[in-house]
N, CA, C and O of each residue as an XYZ file, in Angstrom:
532
protein
N      62.047    116.514    140.140
C      60.825    115.746    139.927
C      61.078    114.170    139.729
O      61.893    113.776    138.894
N      60.411    113.376    140.459
C      60.606    111.972    140.154
C      59.860    111.622    139.018
O      58.767    112.137    138.782
N      60.497    110.600    138.152
C      59.782    110.191    136.977
C      59.838    108.607    137.013
O      60.705    108.013    137.655
N      58.907    107.998    136.319
C      58.946    106.604    136.128
C      60.263    106.146    135.412
O      60.781    106.889    134.578
N      60.801    104.948    135.725
C      62.023    104.478    135.147
C      61.645    103.135    134.566
O      60.756    102.456    135.079
N      62.341    102.738    133.463
C      62.170    101.493    132.758
C      63.499    100.795    132.490
O      64.521    101.460    132.323
N      63.498     99.498    132.447
C      64.632     98.750    132.051
C      64.220     97.443    131.350
O      63.234     96.806    131.722
N      64.967     97.080    130.370
C      64.687     95.785    129.647
C      65.287     94.628    130.479
O      66.477     94.653    130.790
N      64.474     93.621    130.841
C      65.001     92.571    131.627
C      65.311     91.409    130.762
O      65.973     90.516    131.290
N      64.946     91.260    129.511
C      65.311     90.222    128.684
C      64.651     90.193    127.421
O      63.565     90.765    127.326
N      65.198     89.551    126.334
C      64.567     89.330    125.072
C      64.732     87.920    124.757
O      65.852     87.414    124.819
N      63.657     87.213    124.409
C      63.650     85.808    124.077
C      62.754     85.568    122.785
O      61.996     86.418    122.318
N      62.941     84.344    122.295
C      62.104     83.859    121.274
C      60.823     83.290    121.820
O      60.860     82.342    122.605
N      59.765     83.801    121.457
C      58.387     83.308    121.982
C      57.808     82.267    121.088
O      57.491     81.183    121.577
N      57.639     82.509    119.789
C      56.998     81.598    118.848
C      57.664     81.593    117.553
O      58.147     82.643    117.129
N      57.740     80.446    116.841
C      58.148     80.406    115.565
C      56.952     80.011    114.690
O      56.401     78.930    114.894
N      56.554     80.787    113.786
C      55.292     80.541    112.985
C      55.629     80.545    111.504
O      56.731     80.891    111.079
N      54.674     80.163    110.782
C      54.835     80.173    109.296
C      55.162     81.490    108.631
O      55.850     81.560    107.612
N      54.621     82.559    109.272
C      54.959     83.913    108.623
C      56.118     84.695    109.290
O      56.436     85.810    108.876
N      56.771     84.070    110.372
C      57.841     84.759    110.960
C      58.134     84.259    112.343
O      57.581     83.242    112.762
N      58.968     84.929    113.047
C      59.259     84.630    114.362
C      58.858     85.801    115.345
O      59.057     86.980    115.052
N      58.293     85.404    116.507
C      57.890     86.476    117.425
C      58.861     86.392    118.676
O      58.952     85.420    119.426
N      59.535     87.520    118.767
C      60.397     87.662    119.942
C      59.556     88.451    121.086
O      58.593     89.159    120.796
N      59.975     88.276    122.299
C      59.261     88.957    123.327
C      60.358     89.691    124.233
O      61.368     89.108    124.628
N      60.071     90.986    124.515
C      60.858     91.754    125.416
C      60.168     91.890    126.751
O      59.031     92.360    126.806
N      60.785     91.514    127.777
C      60.265     91.869    129.154
C      60.793     93.249    129.630
O      61.998     93.500    129.675
N      59.873     94.084    129.964
C      60.268     95.460    130.369
C      59.629     95.764    131.755
O      58.420     95.654    131.956
N      60.579     96.175    132.745
C      60.048     96.558    134.062
C      60.040     98.052    134.083
O      61.018     98.720    133.750
N      58.839     98.582    134.506
C      58.604     99.983    134.532
C      58.240    100.322    136.042
O      57.229     99.800    136.513
N      58.974    101.127    136.784
C      58.693    101.525    138.081
C      57.968    102.853    138.115
O      58.406    103.811    137.478
N      56.838    102.931    138.867
C      56.045    104.096    138.972
C      56.214    104.608    140.429
O      55.766    103.949    141.368
N      56.878    105.817    140.616
C      56.988    106.369    141.945
C      55.849    107.036    142.546
O      55.897    107.379    143.727
N      54.714    107.270    141.742
C      53.540    107.914    142.156
C      52.514    106.931    142.810
O      52.550    105.725    142.565
N      51.613    107.487    143.637
C      50.609    106.652    144.196
C      49.532    106.286    143.327
O      48.864    105.279    143.561
N      49.289    107.106    142.234
C      48.301    106.897    141.236
C      48.726    106.047    140.071
O      49.894    106.052    139.680
N      47.876    105.385    139.565
C      48.299    104.698    138.222
C      48.490    105.614    137.074
O      47.847    106.663    137.055
N      49.283    105.333    136.148
C      49.640    106.190    135.040
C      49.351    105.493    133.757
O      49.872    104.394    133.565
N      48.548    106.039    132.833
C      48.295    105.405    131.596
C      49.494    105.468    130.662
O      50.188    106.478    130.541
N      49.708    104.252    129.964
C      50.823    104.255    128.923
C      50.042    104.492    127.552
O      49.162    103.739    127.135
N      50.462    105.569    126.955
C      49.902    105.941    125.741
C      50.140    104.960    124.474
O      49.282    104.545    123.695
N      51.504    104.704    124.474
C      51.993    103.889    123.302
C      53.481    103.520    123.642
O      54.201    104.216    124.357
N      53.862    102.318    123.033
C      55.223    101.858    123.054
C      55.665    101.736    121.702
O      55.065    101.015    120.905
N      56.769    102.455    121.366
C      57.367    102.314    120.064
C      58.667    101.562    120.239
O      59.315    101.668    121.280
N      59.046    100.818    119.246
C      60.282    100.020    119.234
C      61.015     99.882    117.940
O      60.382     99.876    116.885
N      62.283     99.774    117.964
C      63.139     99.437    116.851
C      64.026     98.341    117.263
O      64.787     98.481    118.220
N      63.956     97.170    116.526
C      64.701     95.954    116.953
C      65.783     95.647    115.822
O      65.446     95.376    114.669
N      67.052     95.708    116.224
C      68.162     95.552    115.226
C      68.906     94.293    115.590
O      68.985     93.864    116.741
N      69.458     93.720    114.506
C      70.398     92.502    114.740
C      71.551     92.718    113.728
O      71.415     93.040    112.547
N      72.691     92.491    114.380
C      73.960     92.752    113.639
C      73.968     93.965    112.895
O      74.457     93.978    111.765
N      73.438     95.065    113.448
C      73.484     96.459    112.901
C      72.348     96.723    111.885
O      72.221     97.845    111.395
N      71.551     95.743    111.574
C      70.510     95.872    110.608
C      69.089     95.964    111.334
O      68.842     95.246    112.303
N      68.250     96.795    110.870
C      66.889     96.899    111.494
C      66.043     95.715    110.970
O      65.888     95.502    109.767
N      65.502     94.954    111.963
C      64.734     93.787    111.465
C      63.260     93.927    111.897
O      62.418     93.152    111.442
N      62.943     94.874    112.745
C      61.545     95.160    113.105
C      61.369     96.494    113.652
O      62.249     97.008    114.342
N      60.209     97.116    113.361
C      59.891     98.489    113.816
C      58.455     98.428    114.022
O      57.756     97.794    113.232
N      57.903     99.100    115.129
C      56.484     99.122    115.222
C      56.070    100.009    116.433
O      56.908    100.654    117.063
N      54.736    100.014    116.733
C      54.238    100.623    117.853
C      53.077     99.799    118.423
O      52.368     99.127    117.675
N      52.893     99.850    119.693
C      51.790     99.183    120.374
C      51.039    100.264    121.097
O      51.466    100.848    122.093
N      49.813    100.492    120.476
C      48.983    101.623    121.138
C      48.244    101.066    122.302
O      47.772     99.930    122.320
N      48.164    101.982    123.338
C      47.373    101.696    124.571
C      47.552    100.371    125.141
O      46.624     99.566    125.217
N      48.894    100.103    125.597
C      49.169     98.850    126.204
C      48.808     98.680    127.693
O      49.172     97.684    128.317
N      48.072     99.691    128.261
C      47.641     99.517    129.612
C      48.160    100.676    130.502
O      48.386    101.785    130.017
N      48.347    100.391    131.841
C      48.819    101.478    132.728
C      49.799    100.899    133.718
O      49.977     99.688    133.852
N      50.409    101.816    134.388
C      51.423    101.477    135.443
C      50.877    101.535    136.823
O      50.367    102.582    137.223
N      50.947    100.505    137.561
C      50.361    100.464    138.923
C      51.073    101.521    139.697
O      52.240    101.826    139.450
N      50.281    102.139    140.739
C      50.917    103.148    141.591
C      51.810    102.508    142.599
O      51.542    101.420    143.109
N      52.929    103.239    142.891
C      53.906    102.789    143.843
C      54.336    101.310    143.593
O      54.509    100.560    144.553
N      54.506    100.894    142.332
C      54.826     99.500    142.115
C      55.636     99.422    140.761
O      55.742    100.391    140.010
N      56.171     98.247    140.526
C      56.815     98.062    139.233
C      55.927     97.125    138.412
O      55.443     96.091    138.872
N      55.760     97.542    137.226
C      54.825     96.805    136.254
C      55.778     96.068    135.165
O      56.733     96.620    134.618
N      55.404     94.870    134.964
C      56.175     94.121    133.915
C      55.341     94.193    132.627
O      54.148     93.892    132.587
N      56.037     94.600    131.619
C      55.309     94.667    130.271
C      55.877     93.668    129.367
O      57.092     93.475    129.367
N      55.080     93.010    128.585
C      55.559     92.020    127.532
C      55.287     92.883    126.218
O      54.197     93.375    125.928
N      56.395     92.976    125.515
C      56.461     93.713    124.250
C      56.754     92.734    123.200
O      57.877     92.235    123.121
N      55.737     92.405    122.324
C      55.933     91.402    121.176
C      56.666     92.102    120.010
O      56.279     93.197    119.603
N      57.758     91.442    119.461
C      58.445     91.941    118.358
C      58.410     90.917    117.251
O      59.061     89.874    117.317
N      57.628     91.241    116.219
C      57.371     90.246    115.075
C      58.359     90.497    113.985
O      58.506     91.615    113.491
N      59.075     89.381    113.594
C      60.038     89.491    112.575
C      59.701     88.509    111.463
O      59.610     87.310    111.728
N      59.503     88.989    110.167
C      59.122     88.055    109.117
C      60.220     87.187    108.765
O      61.376     87.554    108.979
N      59.946     86.000    108.211
C      60.968     85.084    107.742
C      61.859     85.661    106.719
O      63.035     85.299    106.697
N      61.421     86.513    105.878
C      62.238     87.102    104.766
C      63.410     87.889    105.416
O      64.460     87.943    104.777
N      63.337     88.473    106.562
C      64.359     89.157    107.267
C      65.355     88.270    107.960
O      66.542     88.581    108.054
N      64.805     87.068    108.484
C      65.640     86.103    109.158
C      66.653     85.553    108.172
O      67.718     85.140    108.629
N      66.447     85.508    106.956
C      67.461     84.992    106.002
C      68.683     85.741    106.008
O      69.751     85.192    105.738
N      68.588     87.112    106.336
C      69.717     87.860    106.375
C      70.519     87.698    107.691
O      71.658     88.156    107.779
N      69.970     87.101    108.623
C      70.689     86.797    109.887
C      71.503     85.582    109.918
O      72.161     85.332    110.928
N      71.521     84.736    108.814
C      72.163     83.431    108.792
C      73.650     83.640    109.122
O      74.215     82.838    109.864
N      74.307     84.695    108.593
C      75.728     84.931    108.826
C      76.020     85.088    110.334
O      76.974     84.515    110.862
N      75.166     85.884    111.005
C      75.347     86.145    112.384
C      75.086     84.696    113.306
O      75.821     84.369    114.238
N      74.091     84.038    112.927
C      73.771     82.877    113.623
C      74.898     81.786    113.342
O      75.305     81.086    114.269
N      75.370     81.658    112.109
C      76.411     80.688    111.843
C      77.731     80.991    112.583
O      78.487     80.090    112.947
N      77.969     82.282    112.786
C      79.211     82.742    113.359
C      79.379     82.172    114.897
O      80.412     81.628    115.287
N      78.319     82.359    115.637
C      78.389     82.024    116.975
C      77.186     81.414    117.680
O      77.080     81.424    118.907
N      76.254     80.864    116.835
C      74.975     80.320    117.282
C      74.135     81.070    118.223
O      73.509     80.509    119.123
N      74.119     82.396    118.008
C      73.323     83.286    118.770
C      72.831     84.377    117.874
O      73.326     84.484    116.752
N      71.885     85.207    118.286
C      71.479     86.414    117.550
C      71.888     87.608    118.394
O      71.428     87.757    119.526
N      72.766     88.478    117.842
C      73.154     89.709    118.571
C      72.063     90.716    118.262
O      71.652     90.811    117.106
N      71.581     91.458    119.216
C      70.478     92.435    119.000
C      70.777     93.728    119.698
O      71.659     93.835    120.550
N      70.015     94.687    119.303
C      69.859     96.035    119.918
C      68.429     96.382    119.918
O      67.795     96.358    118.863
N      67.865     96.712    121.069
C      66.574     97.108    121.192
C      66.341     98.554    121.755
O      66.764     98.892    122.860
N      65.661     99.357    120.946
C      65.338    100.642    121.318
C      63.894    100.837    121.565
O      63.102    100.682    120.635
N      63.480    101.175    122.786
C      62.036    101.294    123.136
C      61.754    102.753    123.600
O      62.597    103.388    124.232
N      60.628    103.223    123.288
C      60.143    104.446    123.808
C      58.785    104.278    124.436
O      57.830    103.971    123.723
N      58.650    104.457    125.685
C      57.414    104.359    126.433
C      56.861    105.733    126.604
O      57.433    106.583    127.287
N      55.708    105.945    125.955
C      55.049    107.289    125.996
C      54.014    107.215    127.121
O      53.032    106.485    126.992
N      54.205    107.939    128.201
C      53.271    107.921    129.330
C      52.626    109.345    129.511
O      53.185    110.373    129.130
N      51.427    109.310    130.113
C      50.719    110.563    130.315
C      50.794    110.942    131.772
O      50.090    110.388    132.617
N      51.649    111.886    132.050
C      51.776    112.393    133.501
C      50.763    113.580    133.633
O      50.702    114.496    132.813
N      50.003    113.477    134.709
C      49.098    114.725    135.008
C      49.922    115.955    135.231
O      50.977    115.887    135.862
N      49.475    117.071    134.735
C      50.085    118.359    134.738
C      51.262    118.500    133.762
O      51.423    119.564    133.164
N      52.053    117.505    133.591
C      53.173    117.618    132.638
C      52.875    117.084    131.157
O      53.601    117.402    130.215
N      51.821    116.300    131.023
C      51.505    115.875    129.743
C      52.254    114.545    129.473
O      52.686    113.806    130.357
N      52.355    114.332    128.117
C      53.064    113.079    127.589
C      54.533    113.217    127.792
O      55.065    114.274    127.453
N      55.251    112.247    128.317
C      56.654    112.182    128.282
C      57.036    110.880    127.774
O      56.289    109.917    127.948
N      58.196    110.768    127.127
C      58.809    109.540    126.595
C      59.930    109.062    127.508
O      60.845    109.814    127.844
N      59.834    107.726    127.924
C      60.928    107.251    128.668
C      61.684    106.342    127.644
O      61.155    105.307    127.237
N      62.892    106.727    127.244
C      63.696    105.960    126.345
C      64.430    104.788    127.022
O      64.946    104.966    128.125
N      64.490    103.661    126.433
C      65.202    102.517    126.937
C      65.995    101.793    125.808
O      65.491    101.602    124.702
N      67.171    101.425    126.111
C      68.060    100.778    124.985
C      68.674     99.653    125.730
O      69.013     99.753    126.910
N      68.815     98.528    124.982
C      69.584     97.434    125.445
C      70.256     96.626    124.243
O      69.665     96.392    123.189
N      71.456     96.262    124.504
C      72.199     95.421    123.488
C      72.454     94.119    124.255
O      72.715     94.108    125.458
N      72.358     92.971    123.456
C      72.613     91.648    124.041
C      72.604     90.605    122.962
O      72.746     90.903    121.776
N      72.429     89.330    123.410
C      72.390     88.210    122.551
C      71.346     87.243    123.044
O      71.069     87.075    124.232
N      70.761     86.587    121.966
C      69.818     85.556    122.289
C      70.454     84.244    121.813
O      70.717     84.032    120.629
N      70.696     83.328    122.862
C      71.355     82.147    122.554
C      70.305     81.163    121.963
O      69.194     81.032    122.476
N      70.680     80.526    120.939
C      69.734     79.506    120.281
C      69.933     78.221    120.878
O      71.054     77.908    121.278
N      68.842     77.356    120.989
C      69.002     76.042    121.627
C      69.875     75.083    120.725
O      69.897     75.163    119.497
N      70.566     74.202    121.440
C      71.291     73.182    120.688
C      70.672     71.885    121.065
O      69.785     71.844    121.917
N      71.138     70.756    120.418
C      70.605     69.397    120.743
C      70.874     69.091    122.137
O      70.057     68.392    122.737
N      71.992     69.556    122.778
C      72.423     69.301    124.106
C      71.306     69.865    125.104
O      71.092     69.298    126.176
N      70.612     70.992    124.710
C      69.602     71.627    125.535
C      68.338     70.765    125.610
O      67.514     70.986    126.498
N      68.154     69.787    124.707
C      66.902     68.991    124.727
C      67.164     67.604    125.454
O      66.207     66.898    125.773
N      68.362     67.256    125.690
C      68.651     65.982    126.268
C      69.436     66.118    127.588
O      69.766     65.112    128.216
């Protein structure tokens, strides 16, 4: 049986606000079926340097287009109180090492809900003065 497949294409810093930092994960999900498939929920655990810094769910984020790849934007909000604990990692190499675990729960006709697990480890490079000039 063919199933939809997902992969994380990247994680970036979207916004820095007074209450925290919002990261954004770009997730590509391919749907091998001709019909669109509803996404029931996206759950995530965002870790940095081995510590969990964000966890959450996004209910009803839309649907997957039939016979196509759908790009999903998954916002990951991290409060400033957690960012203080990342200072050691940032000072070591001026980047944020991360691990992102996603679970896309989709509703397949006949089979019911299935979860597509996706995991990625990587690093988010922080801008330097050289990047602005």
